[in-house]
C-alpha positions in Angstrom: -1.7 27.8 30.4 -0.5 24.4 30.0 -2.4 21.5 28.4 -1.4 18.3 25.9 -2.0 18.2 22.5 -2.4 14.4 22.0 -1.7 12.1 18.6 -0.6 15.2 16.7 0.2 14.1 13.0 2.9 16.8 12.2 4.4 17.5 9.2 7.8 17.9 8.9 9.9 19.4 6.0 6.9 19.7 4.0 6.8 15.9 3.1 7.6 13.8 6.9 4.9 12.8 8.8 5.7 12.3 12.5 3.3 11.3 15.1 3.9 13.1 18.9 2.2 14.3 21.5 3.0 17.8 22.3 3.4 20.3 26.2 2.4 23.0 25.3 3.5 25.8 28.4 2.6 29.9 28.7 1.9 29.8 24.8 5.6 27.7 23.9 6.2 24.0 22.9 7.7 23.1 26.0 7.9 19.2 25.4 7.6 16.9 22.4 7.7 12.8 22.3 6.1 9.7 20.6 4.7 8.5 23.7 2.3 9.5 26.4 3.1 12.4 28.4 1.9 11.8 31.7 0.8 15.0 33.8 -2.2 15.2 35.7 -3.0 18.4 36.0 -2.9 19.2 32.7 -5.8 19.4 30.2 -5.9 17.4 27.1 -7.0 18.0 23.4 -7.0 15.0 21.0 -6.4 16.1 17.4 -5.9 12.5 15.9 -8.1 13.7 13.2 -6.2 16.6 12.1 -2.7 17.3 10.4 -0.9 19.7 12.0 1.8 22.0 10.3 3.6 24.9 11.5 2.2 28.2 10.4 3.1 29.1 7.4 5.7 32.2 6.0 4.2 34.1 2.6 5.6 36.9 1.2 3.4 40.1 1.1 3.9 42.6 -2.0 4.0 46.3 -1.7 1.8 47.0 1.3 3.2 50.6 2.2 0.4 52.5 0.3 -2.2 50.7 1.7 -5.0 52.0 4.2 -5.7 50.4 6.9 -9.2 49.3 6.1 -8.0 47.7 2.9 -5.1 46.7 4.5 -7.1 44.4 6.8 -9.4 43.1 4.4 -6.2 42.1 2.1 -4.6 40.2 4.7 -7.5 38.4 6.7 -8.6 37.1 2.6 -5.0 36.6 1.5 -3.0 35.2 4.5 -5.0 34.7 7.6 -7.1 32.4 5.9 -4.5 30.5 4.5 -3.1 29.7 7.9 -0.4 32.5 7.4 1.3 33.4 10.9 4.6 35.1 9.4 5.0 37.8 6.5 8.0 38.6 4.8 7.3 42.2 3.4 8.5 42.6 0.0 9.5 46.5 -0.7 10.0 47.2 -4.4 12.7 50.5 -5.1 14.3 51.7 -8.2 17.4 52.9 -6.6 19.3 52.4 -3.5 18.4 56.4 -2.2 14.7 54.9 -1.9 15.7 52.0 0.2 15.3 54.0 4.0 12.2 56.2 3.3 10.4 53.0 1.5 11.5 51.0 4.6 10.0 53.6 7.2 6.8 53.6 5.2 6.3 49.7 5.1 7.0 49.6 8.9 4.8 52.1 9.7 1.8 50.1 7.6 2.9 46.8 9.5 2.6 48.2 12.7 -1.2 47.3 12.5 0.1 43.6 11.7 -1.9 41.0 13.4 0.9 38.7 12.6 4.6 39.0 12.8 6.7 40.1 9.8 10.2 40.7 8.0 11.3 42.9 5.6 12.9 42.2 2.3 13.4 44.3 -1.1 13.2 44.0 -4.7 15.6 46.2 -7.2 16.5 46.3 -10.6 19.4 44.0 -11.2 21.6 47.1 -12.5 20.8 48.9 -9.6 22.4 46.2 -7.5 25.6 47.7 -5.7 28.1 46.9 -2.4 26.8 49.9 -1.2 23.1 49.0 -1.4 24.1 45.1 -0.1 25.7 47.0 2.9 22.8 48.9 3.6 20.4 45.7 3.6 23.1 43.7 5.8 22.6 47.0 8.1 18.9 46.9 8.3 18.7 42.9 8.6 17.4 42.4 5.2 17.9 38.8 4.5 16.6 38.5 0.8 17.0 40.7 -2.1 14.6 40.1 -5.3 16.4 41.3 -8.5 14.3 42.3 -11.3 16.2 40.7 -14.7 15.2 41.9 -18.3 15.5 40.7 -21.6 18.5 43.1 -21.9 20.0 43.0 -18.6 23.9 41.6 -18.6 24.4 39.8 -15.5 28.2 39.5 -16.2 28.4 43.3 -15.6 27.3 43.1 -12.1 30.5 43.2 -9.7 29.4 40.0 -7.8 33.0 39.6 -6.1 32.8 42.8 -4.6 29.0 41.8 -3.9 30.5 38.9 -2.0 32.8 41.2 -0.4 30.0 43.3 1.5 28.3 40.5 2.8 30.6 39.5 5.3 29.0 37.6 8.1 25.6 38.5 6.8 25.0 36.4 3.3 22.2 37.8 1.7 19.9 35.5 -0.2 19.4 36.4 -4.0 16.4 35.7 -5.8 16.1 36.3 -9.8 12.7 38.2 -10.8 12.4 37.3 -14.4 10.4 40.2 -16.6 9.6 40.8 -20.1 12.0 37.9 -21.7 10.8 38.2 -25.0 11.3 33.7 -25.4 11.2 30.7 -23.3 14.8 29.9 -24.8 15.8 33.2 -23.7 14.7 32.7 -20.0 16.2 29.4 -20.0 19.5 31.0 -21.1 19.6 33.6 -18.7 18.6 30.8 -15.7 21.4 29.2 -16.7 23.8 32.1 -16.4 22.6 33.3 -13.1 22.9 29.7 -11.7 26.7 29.3 -12.9 27.5 33.1 -12.1 26.0 32.2 -8.3 27.7 29.1 -7.9 31.1 30.1 -9.2 30.7 33.3 -6.3 29.0 31.1 -3.8 26.5 33.2 -3.2 23.3 32.2 -1.6 20.4 32.1 -4.3 17.4 30.7 -5.8 16.7 30.0 -9.6 13.0 30.7 -8.7 11.4 33.7 -7.9 8.4 32.5 -5.1 4.6 33.8 -5.5 3.2 36.0 -3.0 0.5 34.5 -0.8 2.0 31.1 -1.2 3.8 29.2 1.9 7.6 29.6 1.8 9.2 25.9 1.4 11.7 24.8 4.0 14.5 25.8 1.8 14.1 29.4 1.5 13.6 29.4 4.8 16.7 28.5 6.1 18.6 30.7 3.1 16.6 33.5 4.6 17.7 32.4 8.0 13.7 32.8 9.2 13.8 29.0 10.0 14.0 27.7 12.9 12.6 30.5 14.3 9.5 30.4 11.8 8.2 27.2 9.6 8.9 24.9 12.7 7.3 23.3 15.6 10.1 22.9 18.0 10.6 22.5 22.0 11.1 26.2 23.2 9.7 27.6 20.1 6.5 29.7 19.6 3.0 28.0 19.0 2.5 29.0 15.3 0.5 26.1 13.8 -2.7 25.2 11.7 -4.7 22.1 11.2 -6.1 20.8 8.6 -8.9 18.1 8.6 -8.4 15.2 6.6 -10.9 14.0 4.4 -12.3 10.9 5.5 -9.7 10.0 7.7 -6.9 9.2 5.2 -3.8 11.1 6.7 -1.3 9.6 4.7 -2.8 10.6 1.5 -3.4 13.9 2.5 0.0 14.5 3.5 1.2 13.2 0.2 -1.2 15.4 -1.6 -1.2 18.5 0.6 -2.2 21.4 -1.4 -2.2 24.4 0.4 -4.2 26.1 -2.3 -6.9 23.8 -2.3 -6.9 23.0 1.3 -7.6 25.4 3.9 -6.7 25.2 7.3 -9.7 24.7 9.6 -7.7 26.1 12.8 -4.9 28.7 12.6 -2.7 29.8 16.0 -0.3 32.4 16.3 2.0 32.6 19.2 -0.3 30.5 21.4 -3.6 32.3 20.2 -6.5 31.2 18.2 -6.7 33.6 15.0 -8.9 31.2 12.9 -11.7 28.7 13.3 -13.8 27.3 10.3 -14.5 31.1 8.5 -14.3 33.0 11.4 -10.8 35.2 11.4 -9.6 37.1 14.3 -7.6 40.4 13.4 -6.5 41.9 15.7 -4.0 45.1 14.9 -0.5 45.6 16.1 -0.1 42.1 17.3 2.6 41.1 15.4 6.0 42.0 16.0 8.8 42.9 13.4 11.6 40.1 13.1 14.8 40.2 12.5 17.5 37.6 11.3 20.4 36.8 12.8 22.2 34.6 10.4 20.6 33.9 6.8 21.5 30.2 6.0 23.1 29.0 9.2 21.3 25.6 8.9 22.3 25.1 5.1 24.6 22.9 4.1 27.4 24.4 1.8 26.6 22.5 -1.3 22.7 23.9 -0.8 23.8 27.3 -1.3 
């Protein structure tokens, strides 16, 4: 099928507004340009009243024990209705030996996913080892979330060895601050974390993103999910959201777009409409497992 989306108000990098026309062929972005696209045979859609964003990538936490009906309701209410077109499934384990069994369970659950998905893992800081990192690299896991407690000693982790284990697959490390007694203690830990990560030149974040919230562009780049997901580009899959603009104030809407209060009117995943208004289409198994080729490939060195 071929059609043209005319006068699209596209959000780029979560803040920039780009006006463009989009030619769609075979459920992919075939061509984009500011001026008119001439094609006598293509159906045309005027989407100027809307704000268009790429489909959201969101973290989903611990799905491996969830039965199908609960899974369907949970994904529909907390993800599909919010414009999510890609999941980053976060698996929690307590030790290295648990990774493979937990990953198998998560993959079994997500065979029913209606949208595409990646995997990440969460483990206590004290259990972070070179062999664990090598396992993550082998299974193309781009992000490791580290549970950091009040008494966790960041300096005792062999970060140099960890870095050596990341050859050609620079995993991103994210801190999950847990049970820190005071805000002063938390601030001290954050400063220590940031200093170690920068000294070892490890890709990292200072904050732990929340489940069910759109991941920002910088994290998507660090994980290596961008530009495959989280972007509208020529040759890319057609994943996008259309947001209604209150009273037609497009620019004001862009500057104040809050994904918690703004719910997309239309969501499209791989060229198929999965949400219109309150109606959501849940297609079990339509989503595919995705893998990252090279985390951080599009990051500038100073951004790590």
